C-alpha positions in Angstrom: 33.0 -25.9 -58.5 31.3 -27.2 -56.0 32.5 -27.2 -52.7 32.1 -30.4 -50.0 29.5 -30.9 -47.7 31.7 -29.8 -44.6 31.9 -26.5 -46.6 28.3 -25.8 -47.6 27.0 -22.1 -46.0 24.1 -20.2 -45.6 23.9 -17.2 -47.9 21.8 -14.1 -47.5 21.0 -11.9 -50.7 19.1 -9.0 -50.4 17.9 -7.2 -54.0 16.5 -3.4 -54.1 15.4 -2.7 -57.6 11.5 -1.9 -58.8 11.6 -4.0 -62.2 11.5 -7.5 -62.1 13.1 -7.9 -65.4 15.9 -5.7 -64.3 19.5 -6.2 -64.6 19.8 -6.4 -60.8 17.1 -8.7 -60.5 18.9 -11.6 -63.3 21.9 -10.9 -61.2 19.9 -11.8 -57.6 18.5 -14.6 -59.3 21.9 -15.7 -60.6 23.3 -15.5 -57.2 21.0 -17.7 -55.6 20.8 -20.4 -58.3 24.7 -20.0 -58.2 24.6 -20.4 -54.4 22.1 -23.1 -54.3 24.4 -25.2 -57.3 27.3 -25.0 -55.2 25.1 -26.4 -52.3 24.5 -23.7 -49.8 21.8 -22.9 -48.2 20.1 -19.6 -49.6 17.2 -17.1 -48.5 16.3 -13.8 -50.8 15.2 -10.8 -49.6 13.7 -9.2 -52.2 13.2 -5.6 -50.6 10.4 -4.3 -53.3 8.4 -7.5 -53.6 8.5 -7.2 -50.2 7.0 -4.3 -50.2 9.7 -3.1 -47.6 8.8 -0.3 -45.4 12.2 2.6 -45.6 11.6 4.5 -42.9 12.4 4.4 -39.2 9.2 5.3 -37.0 7.5 4.8 -34.3 5.8 1.7 -35.8 8.7 0.2 -35.3 8.7 0.2 -32.0 5.1 -0.8 -30.8 5.8 -1.6 -27.1 7.1 2.3 -26.5 4.8 4.4 -24.0 2.4 6.2 -26.9 3.3 10.5 -26.7 6.9 10.1 -25.5 9.7 11.8 -27.3 11.1 9.0 -29.8 14.5 8.5 -29.7 15.4 6.0 -31.6 18.3 4.7 -30.7 17.1 3.9 -27.1 14.6 2.9 -28.5 15.6 0.3 -30.7 17.6 -1.0 -27.9 15.1 -1.8 -25.9 12.9 -3.2 -28.8 15.6 -5.8 -29.6 16.8 -6.4 -26.1 13.5 -7.2 -24.9 12.1 -9.3 -28.5 9.6 -6.6 -29.3 10.8 -5.0 -32.4 7.9 -5.0 -35.2 7.6 -8.3 -36.8 9.0 -7.1 -40.1 12.5 -5.9 -38.7 12.5 -9.2 -36.6 12.5 -11.8 -39.6 15.3 -9.9 -41.6 17.5 -9.6 -38.3 16.7 -13.5 -37.8 17.8 -14.0 -41.6 21.3 -12.0 -40.9 21.5 -14.4 -37.6 21.4 -17.3 -40.0 23.8 -16.3 -42.4 27.3 -17.0 -42.9 27.4 -14.3 -45.9 25.3 -11.5 -46.4 24.8 -10.0 -50.0 23.3 -6.2 -50.9 22.8 -6.4 -54.3 21.2 -2.9 -55.9 21.7 -0.1 -58.3 24.5 2.7 -57.6 21.2 5.4 -57.2 23.1 9.3 -56.8 26.3 7.6 -55.5 24.7 5.6 -53.0 22.5 2.8 -52.4 18.3 3.0 -53.4 16.3 4.8 -50.4 14.6 0.8 -49.9 18.0 -0.3 -49.0 19.1 2.3 -47.2 15.6 2.0 -44.8 16.4 -2.1 -44.7 19.8 -0.8 -43.2 18.3 1.9 -41.0 15.7 -0.7 -39.7 17.3 -3.4 -39.3 20.6 -3.0 -38.3 19.3 -1.7 -34.7 20.9 -0.7 -31.5 21.2 -3.7 -29.8 21.9 -6.0 -32.9 24.6 -4.8 -34.6 26.0 -2.2 -32.0 25.2 -0.8 -29.0 27.2 -0.4 -25.7 26.2 -3.8 -24.6 27.7 -5.5 -27.3 31.6 -5.9 -28.4 33.4 -2.9 -29.7 32.1 -1.9 -33.7 35.4 -2.2 -36.2 36.5 -5.6 -35.6 34.8 -9.2 -33.9 32.1 -7.3 -33.5 28.0 -7.7 -32.7 28.1 -9.7 -36.5 31.6 -11.4 -36.3 31.8 -14.5 -38.1 29.9 -13.5 -41.2 31.5 -12.4 -45.0 29.5 -9.9 -47.0 29.8 -8.9 -50.5 28.4 -5.6 -52.4 27.0 -6.5 -56.1 26.8 -3.1 -57.2 25.2 -2.1 -61.1 27.0 1.6 -62.2 25.5 3.0 -65.4 28.8 5.1 -65.6 32.3 3.6 -67.1 34.7 2.1 -64.9 37.0 5.4 -65.8 34.8 7.9 -64.3 34.9 5.7 -61.1 38.9 5.7 -61.4 41.5 7.7 -58.8 41.3 10.4 -61.5 37.9 9.8 -62.1 35.2 12.6 -62.3 33.0 10.6 -60.1 35.7 9.3 -57.4 37.3 5.8 -56.9 34.2 3.2 -56.4 36.2 2.1 -53.2 35.7 6.0 -51.6 32.0 6.2 -52.7 31.3 2.6 -51.3 33.4 3.6 -48.0 30.1 4.0 -46.1 28.9 0.2 -46.6 31.5 -1.6 -47.1 33.8 0.4 -43.9 30.6 2.0 -42.0 28.2 -0.8 -42.1 30.1 -4.2 -42.4 33.5 -3.8 -40.7 31.6 -1.6 -37.8 29.1 -4.5 -37.5 31.8 -6.4 -37.4 31.2 -8.4 -40.7 34.0 -9.1 -43.2 33.5 -6.8 -46.6 34.8 -8.5 -49.8 36.2 -7.0 -52.5 33.1 -5.6 -54.3 31.8 -7.0 -57.5 30.6 -4.2 -60.0 28.8 -4.0 -63.0 30.1 -0.7 -65.5 28.1 0.8 -68.9 24.9 -1.1 -66.9 22.0 1.3 -68.4 21.9 -0.7 -72.0 24.3 -3.7 -71.5 24.5 -6.4 -74.3 24.1 -9.9 -74.0 27.0 -10.4 -74.7 28.2 -8.3 -71.8 26.0 -9.7 -69.6 27.1 -13.2 -70.4 30.5 -12.2 -69.4 29.4 -10.7 -66.0 27.8 -13.2 -64.7 30.8 -15.4 -65.7 33.3 -12.8 -63.9 30.1 -12.8 -60.7 30.2 -16.6 -60.5 33.4 -16.5 -60.3 33.7 -14.5 -57.0 30.5 -16.0 -55.7 32.6 -19.5 -55.8 35.2 -17.8 -53.8 32.4 -16.4 -51.2 34.5 -18.1 -48.5 38.0 -18.0 -49.4 38.8 -14.9 -50.8 40.8 -12.3 -48.6 38.5 -9.7 -47.4 39.5 -6.0 -47.0 41.6 -5.8 -44.5 40.6 -2.6 -42.7 42.3 -2.0 -39.1 40.8 -2.8 -35.7 39.7 -0.9 -33.1 41.1 -3.9 -30.7 44.6 -4.2 -33.2 46.6 -1.2 -31.9 46.1 1.2 -34.8 43.8 3.5 -33.1 43.9 5.4 -29.5 41.4 6.2 -26.8 39.2 9.0 -29.1 39.2 6.4 -32.3 41.4 8.3 -34.2 44.5 6.7 -36.1 47.5 6.8 -34.7 50.1 8.7 -36.0 52.3 7.1 -38.3 51.0 3.7 -38.6 49.8 4.3 -42.5 52.0 4.0 -45.5 53.5 7.2 -46.7 51.7 8.7 -49.3 48.3 7.1 -47.6 45.2 9.7 -47.7 41.3 9.4 -47.2 39.7 6.3 -46.6 42.6 4.2 -47.5 43.7 5.0 -43.6 41.8 2.4 -42.7 43.0 -0.2 -44.9 45.8 -2.4 -43.3 48.6 -2.5 -46.9 48.0 -5.9 -48.8 50.5 -8.8 -49.2 
């Protein structure tokens, strides 16, 4: 469904797969086309096509004194605040600032993101940009507040393997470091992930079903309720950043402790 002009938004889609004919590349292109068709402005960062450098090193902060000990957090904050980051990092930060929503498209490799996407996260979300002492506190309306965030993930395993009794554990737990530790930490509002299971040999009919389901999720990118993570400013945590006793529902454990009851 096409949204009215007043609802048109800006979306950054970050894709991470080395094969341009892959399922992930197809989903990246599908998302860009669907969002464009709805009247939104879209930018795509195809990390492999960009030959994105995946490691943080001194070259990210070219104005640091040569020969000194590299203290990454302090150096990244100085470079961010002074506008002296390497050009590739600065360009990606501008895309995130520009965006009303960020979509990460990736295959689940070893229960995490591909190294190139981890490198994008490590290098782009610098101190002074995604977090830092001069910015609002994390886990709430912090540095990047006002933006929505969606993980679109492909997994080779079947869905049952990522269930509460599945061998791999719940997918919500596997993705917690991204949903809570990246998005919510920086103030972005994470939506429930979109996942394609059994992705290694997806039949044509299953791909069509997946894109139909993904299209519905993209249509609701700005209307679906985000995951209701608890805010540090919401009275659920003490000064030590530990959840206060008795806040959670009985029987709650693990990452679910940090999610308010839905409904």
